[in-house]
KEZA-605678 format. One record per residue: residue in one letter; x, y, z of N, C-alpha, C in turn. Coordinates in steps of 0.001 Angstrom, whole numbers, plus 524288, in hexadecimal, padded with zeros to 5 digits. Example, Ala and Ser with C-alpha at 12.3 -4.5 7.8 and 13.67 -1.06 7.14 Angstrom:
residues 2
A833867E9C681E788300C7EE6C81E78833907F31C81E78
S832327F73681BA8835667FBDC81BE4832648001E81EBE
This chain:
residues 196
M803487FB4E8000080000800008000080364804DA80000
R807EC8049F8027D80B6E80919802DD80D3880ADF7FD77
R80E618073A7F9DD810178089F7F4A080B9E80AD37F16C
F806EB8094D7F2B98024A80B177EFD3800EE810C17F123
T8020E812737F5F8800A6817B37F7B88030181C057F455
P8081281BD77F2D880A168200A7EF7A8074D820407EA37
L8060081BB27E7F98032781BAF7E3027FDC181E187E3B2
V7FB4481CC57E8037F62381EF27E92A7F688824DB7E9D3
A7FA8D826A07EC8F7FB3482C3C7ED6F7FC2282F1A7E84E
V7FF3882CD57E4D48003182F4F7DFC57FB1E82FAE7DCA3
A7F80C82B797DCA07F30982B967D9D67EF6182F987DC4B
A7EF6D82FFB7E17A7EC16833CB7E42B7EDA48394D7E2B5
I7F2AE83A317E27C7F49B83F657E1227F29F840F97DBCB
A7F31283D7F7D8087F15383EC17D2B67EB7483FBC7D29B
A7E86E83C777D5467E2BC83D157D53A7E10B8420D7D804
I7E375843377DC707E20D847E87DF5B7E3A084CC07DC4C
Q7E82284C6B7D9AA7E9E6850DC7D6947E5F48522F7D25B
V7E3D284E2B7CFCB7DFE184F137CBC67DAF6851607CE3D
A7D95484F387D2AC7D48E851157D5397D516856A87D733
C7D9C7858197D8D97DA8C85D377DB327DD72860FB7D7A2
S7DDF785F9F7D2B57E102862F37CF2F7DE86868497CEAF
D7E1C786C057CD697E01F8716E7CCF67DDFC872CB7C7A3
S7DE1186F307C3D77DC84870A77BE8C7D70F872E07BE7E
G7D6B18779D7BCD27D1AA87A457BC8B7CFCE87C647C1B6
A7D2CC87B9B7C5EC7D0F587D447CB127D0468831F7CB6A
G7D34D886037C8607D2D588BAB7C8967CD8C88D907C6D2
S7CAF488A997C3767C5DF88C467C18E7C16D88A3A7C4E3
L7C2A4886F77C8CF7BE92884B77CC157BD948883E7D0C3
T7B8C8889827D1A17B75A88C897D6307B2F6889AB7D8EC
P7B43E886A17DD1D7B021883CD7DFC57AC65887937E264
P7A77D885FD7E2E57A3CE889697E5887A58888A587EB22
T7A4CA88F237ED117A66A8904E7F2667A1FB892607F5C2
A79DA6893D97F3637993E895CF7F66B794E3891C97F655
P791E98915D7FA9578D9188DBF7FA97789EF88ECC7F602
A787AD88A927F3FA7842888B107EF8277FA888EC47F0B7
A77DF188EE67F599779A2892677F6FD77B26898107F608
A7800D8995C7F71B781D089EB47F6407821889FF17F077
R782B589BEB7ED3D782DE89CA37E79B77D6A89C167E53C
G7796D89B2C7E8767741689ABB7E688772B5895497E4B0
G775CC8913E7E61C774DF88BFC7E42477151888B17E78E
V76FFA88A667EC3176CC2887627EFC87687D88AF17F1DA
A7641E888B87F30D75FC388BD37F5187618888F207F9B4
A75F9E893D97FA0E7614F897897FE17760878955680390
A75C50892898046C75B4D89070809A575F9788CB880B51
A7615088959807C57657D885B68091276A97888B0809E9
G76B8088CBF806D87704288FD9807517708D892AE80C7D
Q76C138940980ED076C0F896CE813C876E108935E81838
L76E1C88E41817647700D88AB481B69775EC88B2E81C11
G7788F88D408183177E3E88D3E8182E7801A8880581633
P784C4887DA81428786AD882F3811E4787FC87EE3815FF
R787AC879FE81479789718759F817B978F15874AF81625
R792B487624819907983E875E38184879A768707381923
I79D9586ED4815557A09586A08815D87A62F86B6981461
E7A9C086A89817FD7AF3686BD4816FB7B20586728814A8
I7B57D8684A810F17B8B58645680E637BE2C864FB810AA
L7C02F860D1813177C51D8612A815E97C92385D52813D0
D7CE0F85EC6814237D26C85B3E8132C7D71085D4A81642
A7DB6585A70816287E00185C15819207E4EF85B25815F5
C7E4DB85C9C810FF7E96385BAB80DA87EDFB85F2480F36
D7F2A385CEE80ECC7F77985FDB80F9E7F949861C180A49
P7F9B2866E48097B7FAF4868DE8044380043867188022D
T80427866AE8058B8095986532803AE8094085FC88012E
S8071D85BF2803F88074085699801F380321855A67FDBE
F7FE79857D27FE4C7FA698570B7FA537FBEC859AF7F530
N7FDE285E737F58C7FF73861317F0C58041C85E837EE2F
A807BA85C597F14580C318598C7EF1080A6F854737EC7A
A806B5851BC7EEDE8050084CAB7ECD98013984D287E842
I7FDD08510B7E85B7F998851607E47E7FA62855D47E0A7
G7FC4485A357E2857FD1E85EB37DF267FC0D863BB7E209
A7FE91867DA7E0457FDF886CF57E2BE7F83E86E8D7E2E5
G7F69F870A87E75C7F147872877E7F37ED5C86E6D7E9AA
T7EF22869917EA6E7EB8A865737EC2C7E96E8669F7F19B
C7ECD1868927F5027EB40869C97FA5E7ECA486F6E7FB8D
A7E8CC872527FD707E989877E87FE8B7E7FB8793380420
R7EA61876A1807DE7E95A877C480D627EE57876D68106F
P7EF0787933814EE7F3CE8784F817F47F3918733181B07
G7F8158709D81B6E7F89F86BFE81EBF7F5468676D81D16
G7F4BA8639A820797F14885F3981F6C7F41185A0581ED2
M7F1308564281CAC7F2F2850E181BFD7F62785061816F9
S7FA7E84D938174B7FDB984CD5812A57FAF38493380ECE
F7FC8B84987809EF7FA3484634805ED7FB128406F80731
D7FFC983F068090A800E68399680A6E7FD5D837B680EDE
Q7FC7C83B16812CE7F8F5839AA817207F362838F781516
F7F1BF83C618118B7EC8D83C1980F347EBC6836CC80C83
I7EF878354D8092A7EF25830538064E7EF5282BBE80A1C
A7F2A882BFF80E147F30D827C1811E97EDF48270F814E7
Q7EB9E82B60816AF7E6B582AF98198E7E24F8290E8160D
L7E21482AF5811437DE0E8293580D9E7DEA38236980C71
T7E382821A080BCA7E48981C1980AC07E2D6818BA80F5E
K7E3F881A83814137E2C68176D818C67DCFC8179A81A42
Q7DA8481C3F819E37D53E81CE781BFA7D0F681D8A817DE
G7D26D81E7F812FF7CE7481F4680EEB7CC2B824C280EE8
S7CE2A8281E812567CC7F82D998128F7D0AF8309E8157D
V7D053835BE8151C7D3DC83920818107D05A83CE981B0F
G7D05683C5E820347CCA283F32823837CCAF8451882300
A7D11F8475C821C87D16684D128214F7CEC884F0581C4E
W7CDEE84B98818907CB2984CEA813B67C57E84B6281498
R7C23284F54815AA7BCC484E2A8172B7B942852E981656
F7B431851E98169F7B04E85612816CA7AEE4856E381C80
A7ADB985BB481DFA7AC1685CD8823547A7558606A82324
P7A32385F25825BB7A28385A71828DB7A28B8558B8256B
A7A3E78513C827DA7A42A84C3E8251D79F1084940825D1
N79EBF844EC8231679A4F841598237179547843DE82190
N7911F843A2824B278C0F84596822EC78B2D84B32824BF
V78A6C84E9F820F57896D85421821FE783AB85527820E6
E781218581F8244077BAB859888234F77B4F85F3182189
G777918602381E227768E8656581C48770CA865F581B12
R76F0886ABE81A6B7699686BBD8190A7690286B5B81321
V764B38692481156763B4868BF80BBA7640186E3680955
G7670586EB980526767BF873B28028176C65876D380474
Q76E8E87550808E8773188781880B0B777D48772480787
V77AD387B238068177F6F87ABD8032F783B5877AB805F0
L786398741A8031C78AD5871648051378F9A8747E80358
L792BA87622807077976C87927805E879C2E875E58076E
A79EDD873B58038C7A3958709C804717A841874468041D
M7AB38874A68085D7AFA58784B808BB7B4B68753980947
N7B856875F68059A7BD4F87337805B17C117876008095E
R7C1EC873B980DF87C581875D8811E47CAC787312811B4
G7CB6E86F8280E047D04F86C9680D927D41886F25809D9
G7D83186C46808887DC3286E4A805137DC1F86BF37FFA7
E7D8B2868157FEBD7D8578658B7F9A67D31B866C97F716
V7D2D0865AF7F20C7CDE3866097EF347CA7D8616C7F0CB
H7C568862577F1557C19E85E397F29F7BCBE85EFC7EF50
T7B93785B1A7EF997B3F785BD67ED747B01885ABD7F1D1
F7AB6585CB47F1327A70285B887F4B27A2A3859EB7F0FE
T7A294854E47EFAE79F67852DC7EB6B79AF184F8C7ED77
E79626850CC7EBD6791B184D877ED3A791F08488E7E9FB
V7916B844127EC9A7918F83F017E9FF78CD283BC67EB92
E78B34838637E815786EB834C77E94F788C3830D77ED6E
E78D7482EB17EC8878FE082B087F0337959B82C847F0B8
F797C182BF87F57779D4482D047F63D7A084829437F2F5
G7A4F682B1B7F11F7A86F827CA7EE067ADB882A4E7ED80
G7B0AB8285F7E9B67B5D182A727E8B27B58382FAD7E5F3
G7BA07832197E5657BA5B837307E2DC7BD9C836FC7DDEB
I7C05483B397DCCA7C31C83BCC7D7D67C8EC83A867D832
V7CACE838FE7DCC57D0558379F7DD6A7D09F831C17DE8A
P7D1F182E9D7DA8D7D1CE828EB7DB347D4D8826DF7DFE7
L7D97A828ED7E0E37DC84826FC7E54E7D9CB8280E7EA81
L7D79982CB27EB237D4D682DE57F0067CFFE82A767F08F
N7CD72829317EC327C90C825807EC547CAE9820347EE50
Q7CF3481E4D7EC0A7D1438192A7ED7C7D2C8818FF7F33B
L7D5C581CD77F5017D7A681CC77FA677D34281D8F7FE5A
S7CF07820237FCC27CAA2820F7800587C67181CBF7FFC9
G7C73E819067FC397C37A814C87FB877BE99816667F89A
N7BED781A9C7F5A27BA5B81C897F2A37BB3281B537ECDE
T7BAB7816557EB897BC13814B07E6417B7CB815BA7E242
S7B318816A87E4017AEC9817F07E0767AE0781DE17E07F
V7AF3A820657DC237AF0F826187DBD57A96C8280F7DBBD
A7A85482C0B7DED37A32E82E957DEBA7A290831357D962
P79E7582FFD7D67079DCF832317D12D79DEF838297D116
E79BF483A9B7D52779BEC840507D5637A175842957D552
C7A52D83F907D75A7AA9D841607D7697AD05841537D1F4
L7AABD83E537CE7A7ACAD83E237C91E7AA4F842717C5C0
A7A6BF845737C7F17A415849937C4F87A51684EF67C754
L7A99184FAD7C9C47AAC8854A37CC4C7ABA8858EF7C843
E7AA1185D977C9AC7AB01862457C6897AF7D865467C91B
P7B227868AA7C6357B68186B967C8847B50E86E877CD88
D7B050870967CDDE7AEEA873927D28A7AD4A8701A7D724
D7AD8D86AEE7D6847AC8B8675E7DADE7B145866E67DE7D
F7B5D5868A77DCAA7BA9F8685A7DFC27BB1186D417E31C
I7BB6886C727E8437BB80870CA7EBF97C1148718E7EDDE
P7C383875EF7EC7B7C8EE876D77EE127C9478783E7F3DB
P7CDFB877FB7F61A7CEA98799E7FB897CC9787F2D7FC4A
G7C96B87FE4800537C71C884F98016B7C2208860B7FE65
G7C0D1882AD7FAAA7BC1A883667F77C7B762880E07F9F9
S7B2EF881A77F7827AE1D87F517F9797AA8287E277F4EE
D7A67B87B137F5FE7A294879B47F21679D4D879867F4CF
S7997187BBA7F24A7943487BC27F4A07900B87ACD7F07B
D7912D877517ECD878D84876447E89B788C7873197EA4E
D789378703C7EE947850386CC07F0317820886EF17F4D9
S77D3286D217F55777A2986E547FA01777FF8693C7FC23
V776C08693E80121774DE86494803C676F918630480189
E76F0A85DFF8005C76A1F85BD77FE6F767D785849802A2
S762E3857138021E7605885380805BF762DB84E1B8053A
G763B484B838099476627846618097D76BFC846C680A66
T76EC5842C2808B27746684277809A177764842B280485
E77B65846058045B77ED08467F7FFDD784578451E8018C
K7876D843327FDD478CD3841AB7FEF179084845337FBE8
Y794BF846DA7FE88798BD84A197FC2579E12847BE7FD51
Q7A1A08482E7F9847A6F1846547FA557AABF849C07F752
C7AFB4849477F8C07B3DC84BBC7F5B27B563847D37F17E
C7B5648497D7ECA67B6B9845FC7E8507BC968457C7E776
I7BFB3848127EAA17C55C847517EA847C6E8843B07EEF9
H7C4C9844AE7F3997C5EF841A47F8537C0D083EE97F9E4
P7BF9A83A487F7BE7BA5A8380F7F81E7B894836317FD7F
W7BBFB83628801637BA48834E2806B67B7EC839A980965
M7B88283E30807107B620842F1809387B05D842E2807B2
R7ACF2841D280B7A7A7628410B80A657A3FF8436780EAB
V79F48844E780D1979B73846CA810DA79604845D780E94
T79245844B9811FB78CD3844848105378A0D8495681286
V7867084B6580F867837D8500A8111677DBF84E9081105
T77B2284F3481570775A084DE7815E27726F852E68164E
G76EA985371812C076B44857FE812BC766828572E8162F
R7655F85B1281972760DF85AE481CFE75D9485FC781C29
G7587E85F3381C27754E58639E81BEA756208677381799
S7541786C26818097554E87044814307553087599816B2
């Protein structure tokens, strides 16, 4: 297994580099204001204020940028790339890469979901029918998510949320919805809509 890890890391680097590449990033402007403020949701739901979900990671810029490419990680300090791969290999997830609050989040029907990237890497906050793998094959393999969520294969450029960015395209619906990061597929949350 020890000899396999460097090959896995090299494949991960290439896949993450493609997923996080800057090509065209200058023309991408992710939404930053709640949809209600832009007139996309009924005023009554907008008056509730957004239901915030923070996107977190703990990448170390020195090691992540060296392993994957400049600009991959834009935050101070954190976990080295080697530690990240080791923890993912051992546990199938990396605890510092998560949504907060985690697990089941409740919101009012019509309330805007505001996903805020507080980490140092690019992430997605993608609604999926069923949880699955994402767009980085190695991270899928190491996290045990071998069946890719179809929604992750249909991402648009503005689905990628850069560090410090946010997205508020969705609003809470009645019932339960599932969201995941299509780069780091163990990052998951369910959102349950109640009342209106």
